[in-house]
N, CA, C and O atoms as a Maestro MAE file, in Angstrom:
{
 s_m_m2io_version
 :::
 2.0.0
}

f_m_ct {
 s_m_title
 :::
 protein
 m_atom[320] {
  # First column is atom index #
  i_m_mmod_type
  r_m_x_coord
  r_m_y_coord
  r_m_z_coord
  i_m_residue_number
  s_m_chain_name
  s_m_pdb_residue_name
  s_m_pdb_atom_name
  i_m_atomic_number
  :::
  1 25 38.651 16.635 123.125 1 A "MET " " N  " 7
  2 3 37.699 17.711 123.287 1 A "MET " " CA " 6
  3 2 36.293 17.178 123.059 1 A "MET " " C  " 6
  4 15 36.079 16.288 122.236 1 A "MET " " O  " 8
  5 25 35.348 17.725 123.789 2 A "SER " " N  " 7
  6 3 33.976 17.229 123.689 2 A "SER " " CA " 6
  7 2 33.141 18.124 122.797 2 A "SER " " C  " 6
  8 15 33.315 19.342 122.763 2 A "SER " " O  " 8
  9 25 32.227 17.488 122.075 3 A "GLU " " N  " 7
  10 3 31.235 18.180 121.261 3 A "GLU " " CA " 6
  11 2 31.835 19.224 120.318 3 A "GLU " " C  " 6
  12 15 31.384 20.369 120.290 3 A "GLU " " O  " 8
  13 25 32.830 18.838 119.564 4 A "GLU " " N  " 7
  14 3 33.412 19.662 118.516 4 A "GLU " " CA " 6
  15 2 33.803 21.066 118.962 4 A "GLU " " C  " 6
  16 15 33.427 22.040 118.310 4 A "GLU " " O  " 8
  17 25 34.531 21.188 120.030 5 A "GLN " " N  " 7
  18 3 35.002 22.499 120.482 5 A "GLN " " CA " 6
  19 2 36.129 22.958 119.569 5 A "GLN " " C  " 6
  20 15 36.988 22.170 119.174 5 A "GLN " " O  " 8
  21 25 36.111 24.231 119.246 6 A "THR " " N  " 7
  22 3 37.185 24.776 118.436 6 A "THR " " CA " 6
  23 2 38.079 25.634 119.313 6 A "THR " " C  " 6
  24 15 37.633 26.229 120.294 6 A "THR " " O  " 8
  25 25 39.325 25.685 118.946 7 A "ILE " " N  " 7
  26 3 40.277 26.485 119.701 7 A "ILE " " CA " 6
  27 2 40.277 27.894 119.097 7 A "ILE " " C  " 6
  28 15 40.519 28.076 117.904 7 A "ILE " " O  " 8
  29 25 40.003 28.878 119.948 8 A "VAL " " N  " 7
  30 3 39.959 30.270 119.512 8 A "VAL " " CA " 6
  31 2 41.242 30.946 119.995 8 A "VAL " " C  " 6
  32 15 41.597 30.830 121.168 8 A "VAL " " O  " 8
  33 25 41.937 31.649 119.101 9 A "PRO " " N  " 7
  34 3 43.158 32.338 119.523 9 A "PRO " " CA " 6
  35 2 42.867 33.332 120.651 9 A "PRO " " C  " 6
  36 15 41.794 33.933 120.706 9 A "PRO " " O  " 8
  37 25 43.837 33.489 121.541 10 A "GLU " " N  " 7
  38 3 43.675 34.375 122.694 10 A "GLU " " CA " 6
  39 2 43.371 35.806 122.271 10 A "GLU " " C  " 6
  40 15 42.573 36.483 122.920 10 A "GLU " " O  " 8
  41 25 43.991 36.278 121.195 11 A "SER " " N  " 7
  42 3 43.757 37.657 120.751 11 A "SER " " CA " 6
  43 2 42.307 37.852 120.311 11 A "SER " " C  " 6
  44 15 41.726 38.910 120.553 11 A "SER " " O  " 8
  45 25 41.722 36.852 119.673 12 A "SER " " N  " 7
  46 3 40.313 36.944 119.262 12 A "SER " " CA " 6
  47 2 39.404 36.994 120.479 12 A "SER " " C  " 6
  48 15 38.433 37.750 120.511 12 A "SER " " O  " 8
  49 25 39.725 36.186 121.474 13 A "ARG " " N  " 7
  50 3 38.929 36.174 122.701 13 A "ARG " " CA " 6
  51 2 38.989 37.521 123.402 13 A "ARG " " C  " 6
  52 15 37.971 38.014 123.888 13 A "ARG " " O  " 8
  53 25 40.175 38.122 123.458 14 A "MET " " N  " 7
  54 3 40.334 39.423 124.114 14 A "MET " " CA " 6
  55 2 39.605 40.509 123.327 14 A "MET " " C  " 6
  56 15 38.989 41.394 123.922 14 A "MET " " O  " 8
  57 25 39.668 40.452 121.993 15 A "GLU " " N  " 7
  58 3 38.942 41.425 121.174 15 A "GLU " " CA " 6
  59 2 37.440 41.310 121.427 15 A "GLU " " C  " 6
  60 15 36.747 42.319 121.552 15 A "GLU " " O  " 8
  61 25 36.945 40.081 121.502 16 A "PHE " " N  " 7
  62 3 35.531 39.848 121.763 16 A "PHE " " CA " 6
  63 2 35.152 40.400 123.134 16 A "PHE " " C  " 6
  64 15 34.150 41.103 123.264 16 A "PHE " " O  " 8
  65 25 35.942 40.087 124.149 17 A "ARG " " N  " 7
  66 3 35.666 40.577 125.512 17 A "ARG " " CA " 6
  67 2 35.657 42.098 125.555 17 A "ARG " " C  " 6
  68 15 34.763 42.710 126.141 17 A "ARG " " O  " 8
  69 25 36.665 42.703 124.925 18 A "THR " " N  " 7
  70 3 36.747 44.158 124.918 18 A "THR " " CA " 6
  71 2 35.540 44.767 124.226 18 A "THR " " C  " 6
  72 15 34.945 45.721 124.728 18 A "THR " " O  " 8
  73 25 35.179 44.216 123.075 19 A "ARG " " N  " 7
  74 3 34.034 44.725 122.322 19 A "ARG " " CA " 6
  75 2 32.747 44.604 123.135 19 A "ARG " " C  " 6
  76 15 31.949 45.541 123.173 19 A "ARG " " O  " 8
  77 25 32.542 43.469 123.778 20 A "VAL " " N  " 7
  78 3 31.335 43.266 124.581 20 A "VAL " " CA " 6
  79 2 31.306 44.241 125.761 20 A "VAL " " C  " 6
  80 15 30.264 44.829 126.051 20 A "VAL " " O  " 8
  81 25 32.433 44.413 126.437 21 A "LEU " " N  " 7
  82 3 32.478 45.324 127.584 21 A "LEU " " CA " 6
  83 2 32.245 46.774 127.172 21 A "LEU " " C  " 6
  84 15 31.525 47.500 127.857 21 A "LEU " " O  " 8
  85 25 32.836 47.199 126.076 22 A "VAL " " N  " 7
  86 3 32.661 48.580 125.619 22 A "VAL " " CA " 6
  87 2 31.220 48.818 125.184 22 A "VAL " " C  " 6
  88 15 30.603 49.804 125.587 22 A "VAL " " O  " 8
  89 25 30.684 47.924 124.366 23 A "ILE " " N  " 7
  90 3 29.304 48.094 123.898 23 A "ILE " " CA " 6
  91 2 28.325 48.019 125.070 23 A "ILE " " C  " 6
  92 15 27.389 48.816 125.147 23 A "ILE " " O  " 8
  93 25 28.533 47.080 125.969 24 A "GLY " " N  " 7
  94 3 27.674 46.975 127.147 24 A "GLY " " CA " 6
  95 2 27.739 48.203 128.029 24 A "GLY " " C  " 6
  96 15 26.718 48.655 128.548 24 A "GLY " " O  " 8
  97 25 28.939 48.747 128.203 25 A "GLY " " N  " 7
  98 3 29.096 49.956 129.004 25 A "GLY " " CA " 6
  99 2 28.405 51.149 128.376 25 A "GLY " " C  " 6
  100 15 27.777 51.950 129.070 25 A "GLY " " O  " 8
  101 25 28.520 51.269 127.053 26 A "ILE " " N  " 7
  102 3 27.868 52.379 126.360 26 A "ILE " " CA " 6
  103 2 26.348 52.236 126.448 26 A "ILE " " C  " 6
  104 15 25.652 53.206 126.749 26 A "ILE " " O  " 8
  105 25 25.839 51.058 126.192 27 A "ILE " " N  " 7
  106 3 24.388 50.841 126.256 27 A "ILE " " CA " 6
  107 2 23.880 51.104 127.671 27 A "ILE " " C  " 6
  108 15 22.851 51.757 127.843 27 A "ILE " " O  " 8
  109 25 24.583 50.609 128.680 28 A "GLY " " N  " 7
  110 3 24.175 50.835 130.062 28 A "GLY " " CA " 6
  111 2 24.172 52.299 130.437 28 A "GLY " " C  " 6
  112 15 23.262 52.773 131.119 28 A "GLY " " O  " 8
  113 25 25.194 53.018 129.991 29 A "SER " " N  " 7
  114 3 25.274 54.454 130.286 29 A "SER " " CA " 6
  115 2 24.140 55.218 129.614 29 A "SER " " C  " 6
  116 15 23.495 56.061 130.237 29 A "SER " " O  " 8
  117 25 23.905 54.923 128.354 30 A "VAL " " N  " 7
  118 3 22.834 55.610 127.620 30 A "VAL " " CA " 6
  119 2 21.477 55.311 128.254 30 A "VAL " " C  " 6
  120 15 20.666 56.218 128.445 30 A "VAL " " O  " 8
  121 25 21.229 54.045 128.578 31 A "LEU " " N  " 7
  122 3 19.952 53.694 129.213 31 A "LEU " " CA " 6
  123 2 19.793 54.375 130.572 31 A "LEU " " C  " 6
  124 15 18.696 54.810 130.924 31 A "LEU " " O  " 8
  125 25 20.872 54.468 131.328 32 A "GLY " " N  " 7
  126 3 20.823 55.146 132.620 32 A "GLY " " CA " 6
  127 2 20.502 56.620 132.489 32 A "GLY " " C  " 6
  128 15 19.684 57.150 133.241 32 A "GLY " " O  " 8
  129 25 21.140 57.288 131.534 33 A "ILE " " N  " 7
  130 3 20.893 58.712 131.323 33 A "ILE " " CA " 6
  131 2 19.475 58.945 130.828 33 A "ILE " " C  " 6
  132 15 18.789 59.849 131.305 33 A "ILE " " O  " 8
  133 25 19.028 58.126 129.864 34 A "VAL " " N  " 7
  134 3 17.661 58.270 129.345 34 A "VAL " " CA " 6
  135 2 16.645 58.027 130.460 34 A "VAL " " C  " 6
  136 15 15.648 58.743 130.553 34 A "VAL " " O  " 8
  137 25 16.884 57.036 131.296 35 A "SER " " N  " 7
  138 3 15.981 56.755 132.414 35 A "SER " " CA " 6
  139 2 15.916 57.936 133.379 35 A "SER " " C  " 6
  140 15 14.839 58.304 133.848 35 A "SER " " O  " 8
  141 25 17.067 58.522 133.669 36 A "ALA " " N  " 7
  142 3 17.097 59.680 134.570 36 A "ALA " " CA " 6
  143 2 16.350 60.866 133.975 36 A "ALA " " C  " 6
  144 15 15.624 61.561 134.685 36 A "ALA " " O  " 8
  145 25 16.523 61.099 132.682 37 A "ILE " " N  " 7
  146 3 15.824 62.201 132.016 37 A "ILE " " CA " 6
  147 2 14.312 61.973 132.061 37 A "ILE " " C  " 6
  148 15 13.547 62.893 132.353 37 A "ILE " " O  " 8
  149 25 13.891 60.751 131.771 38 A "LEU " " N  " 7
  150 3 12.455 60.446 131.797 38 A "LEU " " CA " 6
  151 2 11.882 60.568 133.207 38 A "LEU " " C  " 6
  152 15 10.760 61.043 133.387 38 A "LEU " " O  " 8
  153 25 12.655 60.136 134.206 39 A "TYR " " N  " 7
  154 3 12.222 60.272 135.600 39 A "TYR " " CA " 6
  155 2 12.060 61.744 135.965 39 A "TYR " " C  " 6
  156 15 11.056 62.133 136.562 39 A "TYR " " O  " 8
  157 25 13.045 62.557 135.609 40 A "LEU " " N  " 7
  158 3 12.974 63.986 135.908 40 A "LEU " " CA " 6
  159 2 11.795 64.643 135.209 40 A "LEU " " C  " 6
  160 15 11.096 65.459 135.809 40 A "LEU " " O  " 8
  161 25 11.569 64.301 133.964 41 A "ARG " " N  " 7
  162 3 10.452 64.872 133.214 41 A "ARG " " CA " 6
  163 2 9.117 64.509 133.871 41 A "ARG " " C  " 6
  164 15 8.247 65.364 134.037 41 A "ARG " " O  " 8
  165 25 8.966 63.239 134.241 42 A "ALA " " N  " 7
  166 3 7.727 62.798 134.888 42 A "ALA " " CA " 6
  167 2 7.548 63.484 136.237 42 A "ALA " " C  " 6
  168 15 6.436 63.884 136.581 42 A "ALA " " O  " 8
  169 25 8.626 63.626 137.006 43 A "ALA " " N  " 7
  170 3 8.550 64.281 138.320 43 A "ALA " " CA " 6
  171 2 8.178 65.752 138.174 43 A "ALA " " C  " 6
  172 15 7.385 66.276 138.956 43 A "ALA " " O  " 8
  173 25 8.749 66.415 137.175 44 A "GLU " " N  " 7
  174 3 8.430 67.827 136.958 44 A "GLU " " CA " 6
  175 2 6.981 68.009 136.520 44 A "GLU " " C  " 6
  176 15 6.318 68.959 136.937 44 A "GLU " " O  " 8
  177 25 6.489 67.103 135.680 45 A "GLU " " N  " 7
  178 3 5.093 67.193 135.243 45 A "GLU " " CA " 6
  179 2 4.133 66.956 136.403 45 A "GLU " " C  " 6
  180 15 3.093 67.607 136.500 45 A "GLU " " O  " 8
  181 25 4.486 66.028 137.274 46 A "ALA " " N  " 7
  182 3 3.592 65.673 138.377 46 A "ALA " " CA " 6
  183 2 3.698 66.630 139.556 46 A "ALA " " C  " 6
  184 15 2.700 66.873 140.235 46 A "ALA " " O  " 8
  185 25 4.887 67.181 139.817 47 A "HIS " " N  " 7
  186 3 5.111 67.964 141.033 47 A "HIS " " CA " 6
  187 2 5.537 69.410 140.787 47 A "HIS " " C  " 6
  188 15 5.679 70.181 141.736 47 A "HIS " " O  " 8
  189 25 5.738 69.778 139.547 48 A "GLY " " N  " 7
  190 3 6.198 71.138 139.260 48 A "GLY " " CA " 6
  191 2 7.597 71.363 139.808 48 A "GLY " " C  " 6
  192 15 8.505 70.566 139.574 48 A "GLY " " O  " 8
  193 25 7.760 72.454 140.539 49 A "ASP " " N  " 7
  194 3 9.074 72.775 141.108 49 A "ASP " " CA " 6
  195 2 9.332 72.088 142.443 49 A "ASP " " C  " 6
  196 15 10.449 72.141 142.958 49 A "ASP " " O  " 8
  197 25 8.309 71.441 143.011 50 A "ASP " " N  " 7
  198 3 8.475 70.735 144.281 50 A "ASP " " CA " 6
  199 2 9.297 69.463 144.076 50 A "ASP " " C  " 6
  200 15 9.225 68.827 143.024 50 A "ASP " " O  " 8
  201 25 10.059 69.112 145.069 51 A "VAL " " N  " 7
  202 3 10.851 67.881 145.021 51 A "VAL " " CA " 6
  203 2 9.932 66.709 145.347 51 A "VAL " " C  " 6
  204 15 9.250 66.736 146.372 51 A "VAL " " O  " 8
  205 25 9.898 65.682 144.499 52 A "PRO " " N  " 7
  206 3 9.026 64.534 144.784 52 A "PRO " " CA " 6
  207 2 9.545 63.728 145.966 52 A "PRO " " C  " 6
  208 15 10.725 63.784 146.313 52 A "PRO " " O  " 8
  209 25 8.640 62.985 146.570 53 A "SER " " N  " 7
  210 3 9.055 62.126 147.684 53 A "SER " " CA " 6
  211 2 9.929 60.993 147.150 53 A "SER " " C  " 6
  212 15 9.849 60.633 145.976 53 A "SER " " O  " 8
  213 25 10.745 60.449 148.009 54 A "THR " " N  " 7
  214 3 11.605 59.342 147.598 54 A "THR " " CA " 6
  215 2 10.756 58.093 147.383 54 A "THR " " C  " 6
  216 15 9.713 57.930 148.015 54 A "THR " " O  " 8
  217 25 11.203 57.216 146.493 55 A "PRO " " N  " 7
  218 3 10.441 55.988 146.244 55 A "PRO " " CA " 6
  219 2 10.355 55.120 147.506 55 A "PRO " " C  " 6
  220 15 11.260 55.110 148.342 55 A "PRO " " O  " 8
  221 25 9.258 54.409 147.612 56 A "GLU " " N  " 7
  222 3 9.079 53.469 148.729 56 A "GLU " " CA " 6
  223 2 10.045 52.299 148.560 56 A "GLU " " C  " 6
  224 15 10.396 51.945 147.434 56 A "GLU " " O  " 8
  225 25 10.475 51.700 149.662 57 A "PRO " " N  " 7
  226 3 11.382 50.547 149.552 57 A "PRO " " CA " 6
  227 2 10.813 49.416 148.696 57 A "PRO " " C  " 6
  228 15 11.550 48.767 147.954 57 A "PRO " " O  " 8
  229 25 9.509 49.180 148.796 58 A "ARG " " N  " 7
  230 3 8.925 48.088 147.995 58 A "ARG " " CA " 6
  231 2 9.018 48.392 146.507 58 A "ARG " " C  " 6
  232 15 9.194 47.480 145.700 58 A "ARG " " O  " 8
  233 25 8.900 49.680 146.129 59 A "ASP " " N  " 7
  234 3 9.044 50.044 144.725 59 A "ASP " " CA " 6
  235 2 10.486 49.836 144.259 59 A "ASP " " C  " 6
  236 15 10.724 49.387 143.137 59 A "ASP " " O  " 8
  237 25 11.432 50.162 145.118 60 A "ALA " " N  " 7
  238 3 12.839 49.927 144.791 60 A "ALA " " CA " 6
  239 2 13.110 48.423 144.655 60 A "ALA " " C  " 6
  240 15 13.882 48.005 143.792 60 A "ALA " " O  " 8
  241 25 12.482 47.625 145.498 61 A "MET " " N  " 7
  242 3 12.641 46.167 145.406 61 A "MET " " CA " 6
  243 2 12.059 45.641 144.096 61 A "MET " " C  " 6
  244 15 12.662 44.782 143.453 61 A "MET " " O  " 8
  245 25 10.899 46.147 143.700 62 A "LYS " " N  " 7
  246 3 10.289 45.727 142.432 62 A "LYS " " CA " 6
  247 2 11.217 46.044 141.263 62 A "LYS " " C  " 6
  248 15 11.404 45.227 140.362 62 A "LYS " " O  " 8
  249 25 11.789 47.235 141.295 63 A "LEU " " N  " 7
  250 3 12.715 47.626 140.241 63 A "LEU " " CA " 6
  251 2 13.949 46.722 140.248 63 A "LEU " " C  " 6
  252 15 14.414 46.296 139.191 63 A "LEU " " O  " 8
  253 25 14.471 46.434 141.428 64 A "GLY " " N  " 7
  254 3 15.632 45.557 141.539 64 A "GLY " " CA " 6
  255 2 15.364 44.163 140.999 64 A "GLY " " C  " 6
  256 15 16.206 43.585 140.311 64 A "GLY " " O  " 8
  257 25 14.192 43.623 141.310 65 A "VAL " " N  " 7
  258 3 13.832 42.288 140.818 65 A "VAL " " CA " 6
  259 2 13.699 42.308 139.293 65 A "VAL " " C  " 6
  260 15 14.140 41.382 138.613 65 A "VAL " " O  " 8
  261 25 13.087 43.374 138.763 66 A "ALA " " N  " 7
  262 3 12.950 43.483 137.309 66 A "ALA " " CA " 6
  263 2 14.323 43.573 136.641 66 A "ALA " " C  " 6
  264 15 14.549 42.950 135.603 66 A "ALA " " O  " 8
  265 25 15.235 44.341 137.227 67 A "LEU " " N  " 7
  266 3 16.579 44.452 136.671 67 A "LEU " " CA " 6
  267 2 17.331 43.124 136.740 67 A "LEU " " C  " 6
  268 15 18.066 42.772 135.816 67 A "LEU " " O  " 8
  269 25 17.148 42.397 137.824 68 A "LEU " " N  " 7
  270 3 17.788 41.074 137.935 68 A "LEU " " CA " 6
  271 2 17.268 40.123 136.871 68 A "LEU " " C  " 6
  272 15 18.029 39.318 136.335 68 A "LEU " " O  " 8
  273 25 15.973 40.208 136.558 69 A "ALA " " N  " 7
  274 3 15.402 39.365 135.505 69 A "ALA " " CA " 6
  275 2 16.028 39.704 134.147 69 A "ALA " " C  " 6
  276 15 16.322 38.810 133.354 69 A "ALA " " O  " 8
  277 25 16.225 40.984 133.891 70 A "ILE " " N  " 7
  278 3 16.858 41.397 132.640 70 A "ILE " " CA " 6
  279 2 18.299 40.885 132.582 70 A "ILE " " C  " 6
  280 15 18.737 40.372 131.553 70 A "ILE " " O  " 8
  281 25 19.026 41.026 133.677 71 A "ILE " " N  " 7
  282 3 20.416 40.554 133.724 71 A "ILE " " CA " 6
  283 2 20.469 39.041 133.514 71 A "ILE " " C  " 6
  284 15 21.359 38.531 132.833 71 A "ILE " " O  " 8
  285 25 19.518 38.336 134.099 72 A "ARG " " N  " 7
  286 3 19.473 36.880 133.942 72 A "ARG " " CA " 6
  287 2 19.253 36.502 132.480 72 A "ARG " " C  " 6
  288 15 19.855 35.549 131.985 72 A "ARG " " O  " 8
  289 25 18.387 37.251 131.788 73 A "ASN " " N  " 7
  290 3 18.171 36.995 130.363 73 A "ASN " " CA " 6
  291 2 19.431 37.245 129.551 73 A "ASN " " C  " 6
  292 15 19.724 36.499 128.617 73 A "ASN " " O  " 8
  293 25 20.175 38.280 129.895 74 A "ILE " " N  " 7
  294 3 21.417 38.577 129.195 74 A "ILE " " CA " 6
  295 2 22.420 37.438 129.401 74 A "ILE " " C  " 6
  296 15 23.117 37.038 128.469 74 A "ILE " " O  " 8
  297 25 22.484 36.927 130.625 75 A "ILE " " N  " 7
  298 3 23.373 35.799 130.922 75 A "ILE " " CA " 6
  299 2 22.971 34.577 130.111 75 A "ILE " " C  " 6
  300 15 23.824 33.857 129.594 75 A "ILE " " O  " 8
  301 25 21.664 34.348 130.003 76 A "ASP " " N  " 7
  302 3 21.189 33.201 129.198 76 A "ASP " " CA " 6
  303 2 21.570 33.343 127.742 76 A "ASP " " C  " 6
  304 15 21.871 32.343 127.090 76 A "ASP " " O  " 8
  305 25 21.567 34.573 127.200 77 A "TRP " " N  " 7
  306 3 22.017 34.772 125.811 77 A "TRP " " CA " 6
  307 2 23.451 34.324 125.653 77 A "TRP " " C  " 6
  308 15 23.815 33.732 124.637 77 A "TRP " " O  " 8
  309 25 24.271 34.604 126.658 78 A "GLY " " N  " 7
  310 3 25.681 34.217 126.580 78 A "GLY " " CA " 6
  311 2 25.885 32.719 126.600 78 A "GLY " " C  " 6
  312 15 26.908 32.224 126.128 78 A "GLY " " O  " 8
  313 25 24.931 32.000 127.135 79 A "ARG " " N  " 7
  314 3 25.054 30.537 127.220 79 A "ARG " " CA " 6
  315 2 24.576 29.831 125.950 79 A "ARG " " C  " 6
  316 15 24.803 28.632 125.789 79 A "ARG " " O  " 8
  317 25 23.928 30.550 125.063 80 A "LYS " " N  " 7
  318 3 23.404 29.916 123.831 80 A "LYS " " CA " 6
  319 2 24.499 29.792 122.798 80 A "LYS " " C  " 6
  320 15 24.258 29.288 121.701 80 A "LYS " " O  " 8
  :::
 }
 m_bond[319] {
  # First column is bond index #
  i_m_from
  i_m_to
  i_m_order
  :::
  1 1 2 1
  2 2 3 1
  3 3 4 2
  4 3 5 1
  5 5 6 1
  6 6 7 1
  7 7 8 2
  8 7 9 1
  9 9 10 1
  10 10 11 1
  11 11 12 2
  12 11 13 1
  13 13 14 1
  14 14 15 1
  15 15 16 2
  16 15 17 1
  17 17 18 1
  18 18 19 1
  19 19 20 2
  20 19 21 1
  21 21 22 1
  22 22 23 1
  23 23 24 2
  24 23 25 1
  25 25 26 1
  26 26 27 1
  27 27 28 2
  28 27 29 1
  29 29 30 1
  30 30 31 1
  31 31 32 2
  32 31 33 1
  33 33 34 1
  34 34 35 1
  35 35 36 2
  36 35 37 1
  37 37 38 1
  38 38 39 1
  39 39 40 2
  40 39 41 1
  41 41 42 1
  42 42 43 1
  43 43 44 2
  44 43 45 1
  45 45 46 1
  46 46 47 1
  47 47 48 2
  48 47 49 1
  49 49 50 1
  50 50 51 1
  51 51 52 2
  52 51 53 1
  53 53 54 1
  54 54 55 1
  55 55 56 2
  56 55 57 1
  57 57 58 1
  58 58 59 1
  59 59 60 2
  60 59 61 1
  61 61 62 1
  62 62 63 1
  63 63 64 2
  64 63 65 1
  65 65 66 1
  66 66 67 1
  67 67 68 2
  68 67 69 1
  69 69 70 1
  70 70 71 1
  71 71 72 2
  72 71 73 1
  73 73 74 1
  74 74 75 1
  75 75 76 2
  76 75 77 1
  77 77 78 1
  78 78 79 1
  79 79 80 2
  80 79 81 1
  81 81 82 1
  82 82 83 1
  83 83 84 2
  84 83 85 1
  85 85 86 1
  86 86 87 1
  87 87 88 2
  88 87 89 1
  89 89 90 1
  90 90 91 1
  91 91 92 2
  92 91 93 1
  93 93 94 1
  94 94 95 1
  95 95 96 2
  96 95 97 1
  97 97 98 1
  98 98 99 1
  99 99 100 2
  100 99 101 1
  101 101 102 1
  102 102 103 1
  103 103 104 2
  104 103 105 1
  105 105 106 1
  106 106 107 1
  107 107 108 2
  108 107 109 1
  109 109 110 1
  110 110 111 1
  111 111 112 2
  112 111 113 1
  113 113 114 1
  114 114 115 1
  115 115 116 2
  116 115 117 1
  117 117 118 1
  118 118 119 1
  119 119 120 2
  120 119 121 1
  121 121 122 1
  122 122 123 1
  123 123 124 2
  124 123 125 1
  125 125 126 1
  126 126 127 1
  127 127 128 2
  128 127 129 1
  129 129 130 1
  130 130 131 1
  131 131 132 2
  132 131 133 1
  133 133 134 1
  134 134 135 1
  135 135 136 2
  136 135 137 1
  137 137 138 1
  138 138 139 1
  139 139 140 2
  140 139 141 1
  141 141 142 1
  142 142 143 1
  143 143 144 2
  144 143 145 1
  145 145 146 1
  146 146 147 1
  147 147 148 2
  148 147 149 1
  149 149 150 1
  150 150 151 1
  151 151 152 2
  152 151 153 1
  153 153 154 1
  154 154 155 1
  155 155 156 2
  156 155 157 1
  157 157 158 1
  158 158 159 1
  159 159 160 2
  160 159 161 1
  161 161 162 1
  162 162 163 1
  163 163 164 2
  164 163 165 1
  165 165 166 1
  166 166 167 1
  167 167 168 2
  168 167 169 1
  169 169 170 1
  170 170 171 1
  171 171 172 2
  172 171 173 1
  173 173 174 1
  174 174 175 1
  175 175 176 2
  176 175 177 1
  177 177 178 1
  178 178 179 1
  179 179 180 2
  180 179 181 1
  181 181 182 1
  182 182 183 1
  183 183 184 2
  184 183 185 1
  185 185 186 1
  186 186 187 1
  187 187 188 2
  188 187 189 1
  189 189 190 1
  190 190 191 1
  191 191 192 2
  192 191 193 1
  193 193 194 1
  194 194 195 1
  195 195 196 2
  196 195 197 1
  197 197 198 1
  198 198 199 1
  199 199 200 2
  200 199 201 1
  201 201 202 1
  202 202 203 1
  203 203 204 2
  204 203 205 1
  205 205 206 1
  206 206 207 1
  207 207 208 2
  208 207 209 1
  209 209 210 1
  210 210 211 1
  211 211 212 2
  212 211 213 1
  213 213 214 1
  214 214 215 1
  215 215 216 2
  216 215 217 1
  217 217 218 1
  218 218 219 1
  219 219 220 2
  220 219 221 1
  221 221 222 1
  222 222 223 1
  223 223 224 2
  224 223 225 1
  225 225 226 1
  226 226 227 1
  227 227 228 2
  228 227 229 1
  229 229 230 1
  230 230 231 1
  231 231 232 2
  232 231 233 1
  233 233 234 1
  234 234 235 1
  235 235 236 2
  236 235 237 1
  237 237 238 1
  238 238 239 1
  239 239 240 2
  240 239 241 1
  241 241 242 1
  242 242 243 1
  243 243 244 2
  244 243 245 1
  245 245 246 1
  246 246 247 1
  247 247 248 2
  248 247 249 1
  249 249 250 1
  250 250 251 1
  251 251 252 2
  252 251 253 1
  253 253 254 1
  254 254 255 1
  255 255 256 2
  256 255 257 1
  257 257 258 1
  258 258 259 1
  259 259 260 2
  260 259 261 1
  261 261 262 1
  262 262 263 1
  263 263 264 2
  264 263 265 1
  265 265 266 1
  266 266 267 1
  267 267 268 2
  268 267 269 1
  269 269 270 1
  270 270 271 1
  271 271 272 2
  272 271 273 1
  273 273 274 1
  274 274 275 1
  275 275 276 2
  276 275 277 1
  277 277 278 1
  278 278 279 1
  279 279 280 2
  280 279 281 1
  281 281 282 1
  282 282 283 1
  283 283 284 2
  284 283 285 1
  285 285 286 1
  286 286 287 1
  287 287 288 2
  288 287 289 1
  289 289 290 1
  290 290 291 1
  291 291 292 2
  292 291 293 1
  293 293 294 1
  294 294 295 1
  295 295 296 2
  296 295 297 1
  297 297 298 1
  298 298 299 1
  299 299 300 2
  300 299 301 1
  301 301 302 1
  302 302 303 1
  303 303 304 2
  304 303 305 1
  305 305 306 1
  306 306 307 1
  307 307 308 2
  308 307 309 1
  309 309 310 1
  310 310 311 1
  311 311 312 2
  312 311 313 1
  313 313 314 1
  314 314 315 1
  315 315 316 2
  316 315 317 1
  317 317 318 1
  318 318 319 1
  319 319 320 2
  :::
 }
}
């Protein structure tokens, strides 16, 4: 084995995976709901009862790039 690798029991690995997936899912869900609430609040303040226009494609692209950067940082944490 290279660089002092330790053998981790399979059950520990599965517990870790399960814990990470559950916590990540909960955090993602909460952030999604909070984001939607904040979006609705801002839209109501700006437009009242009128439905706001849909976001421009370039704005959606900016958001997508920002989200990819966040995901990339999360992946880098896993590599440390």
